[in-house]
C-alpha positions as CSV (number, residue, x, y, z in Angstrom):
1,M,-142.4,-32.7,133.6
2,S,-140.7,-30.3,135.9
3,E,-143.8,-28.4,136.9
4,G,-144.6,-28.6,140.6
5,K,-147.5,-27.5,142.7
6,D,-146.1,-24.0,142.9
7,D,-145.3,-23.9,139.1
8,T,-141.5,-24.4,139.7
9,L,-139.3,-24.9,136.7
10,T,-135.7,-25.9,136.2
11,K,-133.7,-25.1,133.0
12,I,-130.2,-26.1,132.1
13,V,-128.3,-23.3,130.4
14,V,-125.4,-24.7,128.4
15,I,-122.7,-22.3,127.3
16,S,-120.8,-23.0,124.0
17,S,-119.6,-19.5,123.3
18,D,-116.2,-17.9,122.6
19,S,-117.4,-14.6,123.9
20,V,-119.5,-15.6,126.9
21,L,-118.1,-17.7,129.7
22,P,-120.3,-19.8,132.1
23,I,-119.4,-17.3,134.9
24,D,-120.8,-14.5,132.7
25,A,-124.1,-16.2,132.5
26,A,-124.1,-17.1,136.2
27,M,-123.3,-13.4,137.0
28,R,-126.2,-12.2,134.8
29,I,-128.5,-14.6,136.7
30,Y,-127.2,-13.5,140.1
31,Q,-127.7,-9.9,139.2
32,S,-131.4,-10.4,138.3
33,D,-133.8,-9.4,141.0
34,T,-135.7,-12.7,141.1
35,N,-136.3,-15.4,143.6
36,I,-134.5,-18.3,141.9
37,E,-131.9,-20.8,142.7
38,I,-128.7,-21.1,140.6
39,K,-126.4,-24.1,140.4
40,E,-123.2,-23.7,138.4
41,T,-122.3,-26.9,136.6
42,C,-119.5,-28.1,134.3
43,F,-121.8,-27.2,131.3
44,G,-123.1,-23.9,132.5
45,T,-125.8,-23.3,135.0
46,M,-129.1,-24.8,136.2
47,V,-131.8,-22.3,137.1
48,T,-134.7,-23.3,139.3
49,G,-137.6,-21.1,140.4
50,P,-141.0,-19.8,139.4
51,R,-141.7,-20.4,135.7
52,D,-142.0,-16.7,134.8
53,A,-138.8,-15.7,136.6
54,V,-136.8,-18.6,135.2
55,N,-138.0,-17.9,131.6
56,R,-137.2,-14.2,131.9
57,V,-133.7,-14.7,133.3
58,V,-132.9,-17.5,130.8
59,R,-134.0,-15.2,127.9
60,E,-131.6,-12.5,129.2
61,V,-128.7,-15.0,129.3
62,V,-129.4,-16.4,125.8
63,D,-129.5,-12.8,124.5
64,L,-125.8,-12.6,125.5
65,D,-124.9,-14.9,122.5
66,R,-128.1,-16.4,121.1
67,N,-126.4,-18.8,118.7
68,H,-124.1,-20.3,121.3
69,I,-126.1,-20.5,124.5
70,F,-128.5,-23.4,124.6
71,V,-131.3,-24.2,127.0
72,K,-132.9,-27.5,128.0
73,E,-135.7,-27.9,130.4
74,R,-134.9,-30.4,133.1
75,G,-137.4,-33.1,133.6
76,F,-137.2,-33.3,137.4
77,L,-136.6,-30.8,140.1
78,P,-133.3,-30.9,141.9
79,G,-133.4,-33.4,144.8
80,D,-136.2,-35.4,143.2
81,E,-135.7,-38.9,144.6
82,R,-136.3,-40.6,141.3
83,R,-133.2,-38.8,139.9
84,C,-131.1,-37.7,142.8
85,R,-127.7,-39.4,143.0
86,S,-127.8,-39.5,146.8
87,S,-130.9,-41.7,146.9
88,R,-129.6,-43.9,144.1
89,G,-126.2,-44.6,145.7
90,G,-124.0,-42.2,143.7
91,G,-122.7,-42.2,140.2
92,P,-123.5,-39.9,137.3
93,R,-127.1,-38.6,137.3
94,P,-129.3,-40.3,134.7
95,G,-129.1,-38.3,131.5
96,F,-125.6,-36.9,132.2
97,H,-123.9,-39.0,129.5
98,Y,-126.4,-38.0,126.9
99,L,-126.1,-34.3,127.9
100,R,-122.3,-34.6,127.6
101,H,-122.8,-36.0,124.0
102,E,-125.2,-33.2,123.2
103,V,-122.8,-30.6,124.4
104,Q,-120.1,-31.9,122.0
105,M,-122.4,-31.1,119.1
106,L,-123.2,-27.5,120.2
107,P,-120.1,-25.8,118.6
108,T,-121.1,-27.2,115.2
109,I,-124.8,-26.1,115.7
110,G,-123.6,-22.6,116.8
111,K,-121.5,-22.2,113.6
112,A,-124.4,-23.4,111.5
113,L,-126.7,-20.8,113.2
114,D,-124.1,-18.1,112.6
115,A,-123.9,-19.0,108.9
116,Y,-127.7,-19.0,108.7
117,D,-127.8,-15.5,110.2
118,R,-125.2,-14.3,107.7
119,K,-127.3,-15.9,104.9
120,A,-124.2,-17.8,103.8
121,P,-124.9,-19.9,100.8
122,L,-125.2,-23.6,101.3
123,K,-122.4,-25.7,99.8
124,E,-123.7,-27.8,97.0
125,T,-122.7,-31.4,97.3
126,G,-122.7,-33.7,94.3
127,P,-122.2,-37.4,93.9
128,K,-118.9,-38.6,95.4
129,K,-116.2,-39.4,92.8
130,K,-114.0,-42.4,93.2
131,L,-110.3,-41.6,93.7
132,D,-108.1,-42.7,90.9
133,V,-105.7,-45.5,91.9
134,D,-102.7,-43.7,90.4
135,K,-103.5,-40.5,92.4
136,L,-103.9,-42.5,95.5
137,E,-100.5,-44.2,95.0
138,D,-98.9,-40.8,94.3
139,M,-100.4,-39.4,97.5
140,I,-99.1,-42.4,99.5
141,K,-95.6,-42.1,98.0
142,S,-95.4,-38.3,98.7
143,Q,-96.1,-39.0,102.4
144,L,-93.3,-41.6,102.7
């Protein structure tokens, strides 16, 4: 849990938007009148500070493009020796590779959220039909 004695919280804000750049989100955070720390990352930003301030600023950033800006609470505060690369001898931080994998899925999730907001009908899928051998041969010959 990222909660400390002074109720400090860190959230990772991941930008997967065509209309909002990571710098736009960072600028929104910098412009807020709060006592928080901001670290720009390759995925977006990390925001650390008092729980109320972090939650308020992160809500403002998400409001820029709510279906394409995602937030994940960080389990440990920056510099925590259990996770800090400097005390572990370097290399990617634990969880980095999984976060990278999650980030690759975000465009698809954002599109699905957009479709949901538009109340787009779901595509019906039926049983898969086997491809006729003759049609397969014709497709192969047409490509040669």
